[in-house]
C-alpha positions in Angstrom: 8.9 -12.9 11.7 7.9 -9.5 10.5 4.3 -8.8 9.3 3.6 -7.4 5.9 0.7 -4.9 5.8 -0.9 -3.9 2.5 -2.6 -0.5 2.9 -4.9 1.0 0.2 -7.5 3.4 -0.7 -9.9 1.2 -2.6 -13.3 1.7 -4.4 -16.1 -0.6 -3.5 -15.4 -2.5 -6.8 -11.7 -3.0 -5.9 -10.0 -0.3 -7.9 -6.9 1.3 -6.4 -5.6 3.2 -9.4 -4.7 7.0 -9.2 -6.4 7.8 -5.9 -4.4 11.0 -5.4 -4.7 12.5 -8.9 -2.0 10.7 -10.8 -2.3 11.4 -14.5 -3.4 8.9 -17.1 -6.5 7.5 -15.4 -9.9 8.8 -16.3 -11.1 8.8 -12.6 -7.9 10.2 -11.2 -8.2 11.8 -7.8 -11.3 9.9 -6.8 -10.3 10.0 -3.1 -11.0 13.7 -2.8 -13.5 14.5 -5.5 -17.1 14.6 -4.2 -16.0 13.1 -0.8 -16.1 15.2 2.3 -12.9 15.1 4.2 -13.2 13.8 7.8 -9.9 13.5 9.6 -11.0 10.6 11.8 -11.5 8.5 8.6 -7.8 8.8 8.0 -6.5 8.2 11.5 -5.1 4.8 10.5 -2.7 6.5 8.0 -0.9 8.3 10.8 -0.9 5.1 12.9 0.7 3.2 10.0 3.6 5.7 9.9 4.2 5.4 13.7 4.0 1.6 13.7 5.7 0.6 10.5 9.5 0.0 10.6 10.0 -0.4 6.8 8.3 0.4 3.6 8.0 -2.0 0.6 7.1 -0.6 -2.9 6.9 -1.7 -6.5 9.0 0.2 -9.0 6.1 2.2 -10.5 5.0 3.4 -7.0 8.5 4.1 -6.0 9.0 6.3 -9.1 5.7 8.1 -8.3 6.3 8.6 -4.6 10.1 9.2 -4.4 10.1 12.6 -6.1 7.3 13.9 -3.8 7.1 12.2 -0.4 10.6 13.0 0.9 9.8 16.7 1.2 6.2 16.3 2.4 5.6 16.9 6.1 2.6 14.5 6.0 5.1 11.6 5.3 8.0 12.7 7.5 8.1 9.4 9.4 8.6 7.5 6.2 11.7 9.6 5.2 13.9 8.0 7.9 12.6 4.4 7.7 14.3 1.8 5.4 12.6 1.3 2.0 12.6 -1.7 -0.2 11.7 -1.6 -3.9 10.8 -4.8 -5.6 11.9 -4.5 -9.2 13.8 -6.5 -11.9 14.6 -3.3 -13.9 15.3 -0.5 -11.4 19.0 0.4 -11.1 20.8 1.8 -8.1 21.5 5.1 -9.9 17.8 5.6 -10.3 17.3 5.8 -6.5 16.7 9.3 -5.0 19.3 10.4 -2.6 17.1 12.3 -0.2 14.7 9.6 1.0 16.9 7.5 3.3 18.1 4.0 3.0 16.6 2.2 0.0 17.3 -1.4 -1.1 16.3 -3.0 -4.4 14.8 -6.5 -4.1 14.8 -8.6 -7.2 12.3 -11.3 -6.3 9.5 -12.4 -4.1 11.9 -14.8 -2.5 13.9 -11.8 -1.3 10.7 -10.3 0.1 10.0 -13.6 2.0 13.6 -13.4 3.3 13.1 -9.8 4.4 10.0 -11.0 6.4 12.2 -13.5 8.2 14.5 -10.7 9.6 14.2 -9.0 13.0 12.1 -5.9 13.1 8.6 -4.6 13.1 5.9 -4.3 10.5 6.6 -3.6 6.8 4.0 -1.4 5.1 3.1 -1.6 1.3 1.7 1.5 -0.2 0.3 1.7 -3.8 2.0 -1.0 -5.8 -1.1 -2.7 -7.3 0.9 -5.3 -9.4 3.2 -6.0 -6.4 0.2 -6.4 -4.1 -1.3 -9.0 -6.4 2.0 -10.9 -6.6 2.5 -10.7 -2.8 -1.1 -11.9 -2.1 -0.8 -14.8 -4.7 2.5 -15.8 -3.0 0.8 -15.7 0.5 3.2 -13.0 1.8 0.7 -10.5 3.0 -0.3 -10.8 6.7 -2.8 -7.9 7.0 -4.8 -5.4 5.0 -5.6 -1.9 6.0 -8.4 -0.8 3.6 -10.1 2.6 3.4 -13.1 1.7 1.2 -14.7 4.6 -0.7 -18.4 4.4 -1.7 -17.6 4.5 -5.4 -17.8 2.2 -8.3 -15.0 3.1 -10.7 -15.3 0.3 -13.2 -12.0 -0.1 -15.1 -8.7 0.5 -13.4 -5.9 -1.3 -11.6 -7.2 -3.6 -8.9 -5.7 -4.5 -5.5 -6.6 -8.2 -5.8 -5.5 -10.4 -8.7 -7.9 -12.5 -10.8 -5.7 -15.6 -10.3 -7.6 -18.8 -9.9 -6.4 -19.9 -6.5 -7.5 -21.6 -3.3 -9.7 -19.5 -0.9 -7.7 -17.2 1.2 -9.5 -16.5 4.5 -9.4 -13.2 6.3 -10.5 -12.1 9.8 -11.9 -8.6 10.3 -10.0 -7.3 13.3 -11.0 -3.6 13.1 -13.7 -1.6 11.3 -15.5 1.6 11.4 -17.9 3.5 9.1 -17.8 7.3 8.8 -20.4 10.0 8.1 -18.9 10.6 4.6 -19.5 7.0 3.6 -15.9 5.8 4.0 -15.3 2.5 5.8 -12.1 1.4 7.5 -11.6 -2.4 7.3 -8.5 -4.1 8.8 -8.2 -7.8 8.0 -5.7 -10.3 9.2 -4.9 -13.1 6.7 -5.6 -16.5 8.3 -3.2 -19.3 7.7 
């Protein structure tokens, strides 16, 4: 069974919206504004590219990343790996031709079936709504979180507000950096 890893830049109050400067959010670009860049704080991002064997995205994140990431050297490893987009509305003709094999999944049941296939880890980038649905369906196995020492208030959150049973996590890797960032890697306990 493949493991599903959710990776996110997240504020201390749980916001994941527009970390890289995407338009339409008042605090857009919060990952690089007033935060000193320390390469060691982002080591896990390179490791994710080397270790993941597939990428899973929601439609909104696919539409944001697919015009940009295929031509970025920083994301070269992702170009060749299979991508899966969970969407009930995306059509095949909307897929970009220069980002490698991409498959549209229409339900969380199809995500669960993908996890049952042979292969290595599947990484989920962005995709706030998808992350919430995956978590609520108990499909996420690990979280890679880079926590920024910021309170952003309003914004899309990584975790849903669904009233559900406690989901226990085990901290398996962590580090704090001089710029205030924290790396927290959690396994989901079942």
